[in-house]
C-alpha positions as a printed NumPy array, in Angstrom:
array([[-23.618,   9.082, -16.577],
       [-26.162,  10.935, -14.427],
       [-28.106,  13.698, -16.067],
       [-28.472,  16.583, -13.638],
       [-31.916,  17.971, -12.971],
       [-33.085,  21.14 , -11.202],
       [-33.891,  19.029,  -8.127],
       [-30.363,  17.603,  -8.088],
       [-28.848,  21.058,  -8.542],
       [-30.919,  22.386,  -5.632],
       [-29.85 ,  19.475,  -3.389],
       [-26.197,  20.075,  -4.288],
       [-26.615,  23.75 ,  -3.442],
       [-28.241,  22.89 ,  -0.086],
       [-26.227,  19.844,   0.995],
       [-23.105,  19.835,  -1.148],
       [-22.193,  17.241,  -3.759],
       [-22.488,  14.19 ,  -1.518],
       [-21.525,  11.605,  -4.183],
       [-18.305,  13.517,  -4.893],
       [-17.563,  13.802,  -1.171],
       [-18.172,  10.092,  -0.611],
       [-16.012,   9.176,  -3.589],
       [-13.208,  11.366,  -2.243],
       [-13.392,   9.766,   1.201],
       [-13.452,   6.277,  -0.327],
       [-10.336,   7.105,  -2.353],
       [ -8.593,   8.438,   0.777],
       [ -9.493,   5.339,   2.793],
       [ -8.326,   3.112,  -0.063],
       [ -4.942,   4.884,  -0.174],
       [ -4.557,   4.713,   3.606],
       [ -5.462,   1.029,   3.702],
       [ -3.077,   0.201,   0.86 ],
       [ -0.299,   1.979,   2.75 ],
       [ -1.043,   0.108,   5.997],
       [ -1.24 ,  -3.254,   4.25 ],
       [  1.981,  -2.545,   2.397],
       [  3.793,  -1.808,   5.665],
       [  2.32 ,  -4.868,   7.377],
       [  3.276,  -7.24 ,   4.589],
       [  6.81 ,  -5.862,   4.319],
       [  7.448,  -5.909,   8.075],
       [  6.328,  -9.504,   8.758],
       [  6.703, -11.655,   5.644],
       [  7.846, -14.729,   7.606],
       [  4.845, -14.727,   9.957],
       [  2.499, -14.765,   7.004],
       [  4.417, -17.563,   5.326],
       [  4.398, -19.68 ,   8.496],
       [  0.629, -19.593,   8.688],
       [  0.277, -20.598,   5.05 ],
       [  2.963, -23.307,   5.166],
       [  1.896, -24.699,   8.522],
       [  1.   , -28.384,   8.778],
       [ -1.388, -27.643,  11.655],
       [ -5.059, -28.129,  10.678],
       [ -7.025, -24.847,  10.512],
       [ -9.23 , -25.873,  13.479],
       [ -6.134, -26.032,  15.709],
       [ -5.16 , -22.441,  14.852]])
């Protein structure tokens, strides 16, 4: 993937491995969001269906 260089190694030593930190935070946010969406969809399935099945034009919503 990415070939490390002395400059990269020095930046990691000074600032930490930012790409790894960002990837970890993105994974955490993804898990949290999946959990929230799962709860929301399981707690109100009828409300979601009513919006989709509604005969009211989208502009009126």
